[in-house]
C-alpha positions as a printed NumPy array, in Angstrom:
array([[-23.475,  22.901,   0.773],
       [-22.   ,  20.253,   3.125],
       [-18.809,  20.811,   4.959],
       [-16.467,  18.109,   4.703],
       [-14.68 ,  17.549,   8.085],
       [-10.764,  17.502,   8.122],
       [ -9.081,  14.229,   8.542],
       [ -7.594,  13.543,  12.125],
       [ -4.2  ,  14.542,  12.183],
       [ -1.645,  12.063,  10.993],
       [  0.986,  10.611,  13.446],
       [  4.   ,   8.477,  12.363],
       [  3.147,   5.776,  15.166],
       [  1.211,   3.682,  12.739],
       [  4.197,   3.95 ,  10.064],
       [  6.599,   2.786,  12.497],
       [  4.623,  -0.194,  13.718],
       [  3.708,  -1.112,  10.229],
       [  7.416,  -0.977,   8.824],
       [  8.956,  -2.381,  11.989],
       [  6.707,  -5.396,  11.988],
       [  7.139,  -5.945,   8.294],
       [ 10.98 ,  -5.668,   8.393],
       [ 10.987,  -8.08 ,  11.205],
       [  9.074, -10.614,   9.481],
       [ 10.67 , -10.185,   6.044],
       [ 13.798, -12.364,   7.093],
       [ 16.064,  -9.558,   5.895],
       [ 18.445,  -8.553,   8.564],
       [ 18.903,  -4.728,   9.692],
       [ 22.697,  -5.28 ,   8.721],
       [ 21.742,  -5.921,   4.99 ],
       [ 19.15 ,  -2.939,   5.178],
       [ 21.775,  -0.486,   6.555],
       [ 23.853,  -0.794,   3.293],
       [ 20.724,  -0.662,   1.161],
       [ 18.652,   2.249,   2.747],
       [ 21.827,   4.717,   3.47 ],
       [ 21.119,   4.801,   7.439],
       [ 23.695,   3.942,   9.868],
       [ 22.963,   0.848,  12.135],
       [ 22.073,   3.012,  14.827],
       [ 19.644,   5.271,  12.825],
       [ 18.087,   2.238,  11.346],
       [ 17.649,   0.466,  14.642],
       [ 16.09 ,   3.787,  16.4  ],
       [ 13.815,   4.223,  13.263],
       [ 12.404,   0.865,  13.508],
       [ 11.824,   1.311,  17.263],
       [  9.877,   4.612,  16.793],
       [ 12.558,   6.608,  18.772],
       [ 13.651,   8.325,  15.458],
       [ 11.31 ,  10.14 ,  13.109],
       [ 10.879,   8.266,   9.703],
       [  9.72 ,  10.151,   6.505],
       [  7.5  ,   8.782,   3.918],
       [ 10.377,   8.208,   1.756],
       [ 12.604,   6.47 ,   4.292],
       [  9.428,   4.126,   5.19 ],
       [  9.113,   3.466,   1.269],
       [ 12.965,   2.813,   0.884],
       [ 13.027,   0.532,   3.769],
       [  9.92 ,  -1.512,   2.793],
       [ 11.092,  -1.535,  -0.667],
       [ 14.679,  -2.909,   0.084],
       [ 13.024,  -5.458,   2.503],
       [ 11.196,  -6.753,  -0.85 ],
       [  7.74 ,  -5.411,   0.381],
       [  5.241,  -3.479,  -1.728],
       [  6.137,  -0.043,  -0.322],
       [  3.367,   2.302,  -1.585],
       [  0.56 ,   0.223,  -1.146],
       [  1.525,  -0.63 ,   2.242],
       [  2.097,   2.91 ,   3.08 ],
       [ -1.259,   3.993,   1.56 ],
       [ -3.012,   1.574,   3.783],
       [ -1.018,   2.927,   6.918],
       [ -1.562,   6.496,   6.109],
       [ -5.362,   5.403,   6.066],
       [ -5.104,   4.215,   9.615],
       [ -5.566,   0.732,   8.227],
       [ -2.46 ,  -0.907,   9.777],
       [ -4.02 ,  -4.342,  10.126],
       [ -4.418,  -4.439,   6.331],
       [ -1.01 ,  -2.854,   5.705],
       [  0.618,  -5.644,   7.432],
       [ -1.698,  -8.457,   6.113],
       [ -1.702,  -7.219,   2.517],
       [  1.863,  -6.702,   2.369],
       [  2.411, -10.553,   2.889],
       [  0.077, -11.446,   0.095],
       [ -0.658, -10.338,  -3.689],
       [ -3.173,  -7.673,  -2.396],
       [ -0.202,  -5.093,  -1.37 ],
       [  1.257,  -5.175,  -4.729],
       [ -1.983,  -5.293,  -6.378],
       [ -3.062,  -2.093,  -4.591],
       [  0.216,  -0.381,  -5.334],
       [ -0.2  ,  -1.191,  -8.898],
       [ -3.91 ,  -0.019,  -8.961],
       [ -3.673,   3.151,  -6.796],
       [ -0.606,   4.361,  -9.215],
       [ -2.712,   3.761, -12.348],
       [ -6.001,   5.04 , -10.688],
       [ -5.358,   8.804, -11.463],
       [ -4.649,   8.217, -14.917],
       [ -7.738,   5.897, -15.264],
       [-10.02 ,   8.382, -13.752],
       [ -8.967,  11.165, -15.961],
       [ -9.604,   9.065, -18.977],
       [-13.12 ,   8.067, -17.771],
       [-14.362,  11.119, -15.966],
       [-12.593,  13.684, -18.101],
       [-13.814,  17.344, -18.124],
       [-16.689,  16.486, -15.75 ],
       [-14.488,  16.046, -12.7  ],
       [-15.858,  19.248, -11.065],
       [-19.416,  17.487, -10.622],
       [-17.833,  14.63 ,  -8.5  ],
       [-19.465,  14.493,  -5.075],
       [-17.042,  13.218,  -2.518],
       [-19.9  ,  11.733,  -0.889],
       [-20.041,   9.153,  -3.681],
       [-16.709,   7.575,  -2.708],
       [-17.852,   4.923,  -0.28 ],
       [-20.427,   3.525,  -2.798],
       [-17.97 ,   3.762,  -5.745],
       [-15.212,   1.951,  -3.501],
       [-17.871,  -0.803,  -2.769],
       [-18.69 ,  -1.078,  -6.718],
       [-15.179,  -1.214,  -7.862],
       [-14.278,  -3.86 ,  -5.052],
       [-17.225,  -6.15 ,  -6.552],
       [-16.107,  -5.685,  -9.938],
       [-12.593,  -6.373,  -9.107],
       [-13.3  ,  -9.434,  -7.132],
       [-15.466, -10.809,  -9.956],
       [-12.765, -10.051, -12.583],
       [-10.089, -11.577, -10.191],
       [-11.935, -14.624,  -9.664],
       [-12.667, -15.039, -13.501],
       [ -8.669, -14.677, -14.242],
       [ -7.668, -17.116, -11.259],
       [-10.033, -19.68 , -13.057],
       [ -8.689, -18.873, -16.573],
       [ -4.958, -19.289, -15.364],
       [ -5.809, -22.24 , -13.394],
       [ -7.139, -23.964, -16.652],
       [ -3.941, -22.788, -18.524],
       [ -1.69 , -23.963, -15.69 ],
       [ -0.389, -20.541, -15.57 ],
       [ -1.654, -19.494, -11.921],
       [  0.989, -18.37 ,  -9.657],
       [ -0.077, -15.738,  -6.868],
       [  2.663, -13.292,  -6.176],
       [  4.257, -13.585,  -9.542],
       [  5.32 , -10.469, -11.057],
       [  4.441,  -9.913, -14.669]])
């Protein structure tokens, strides 16, 4: 039986960088965020500079209050994909990822059912490629359909 290596230790540095970058670009002032997130001006400033520890809950609250897809962005940051976290948060992909990741456990449970003990972690990469290809094809079809109907509006929330 193959041994799966432990993931590298998580540090909050990528989290601080992503949150600070996105808050800065969001156009929401720190003064406005202070009243929304429950931190003092000093605490928020130090948090965004990386001088104060930031919990995942605080990061999610800050991103959410800045109008950004918090869970999708944090998921990418936690998987050491800060580049995608910031890029996708600015596009529909961040919100898409957030919605998909939230729905995925129930969808997998419904599809895999009682055979979950037979799933091999090695299959994850190939499954991700397959899912990405299917999603890309599906999104392309949806965009074409909505453009024909005149309903296409990326970033629109349902």
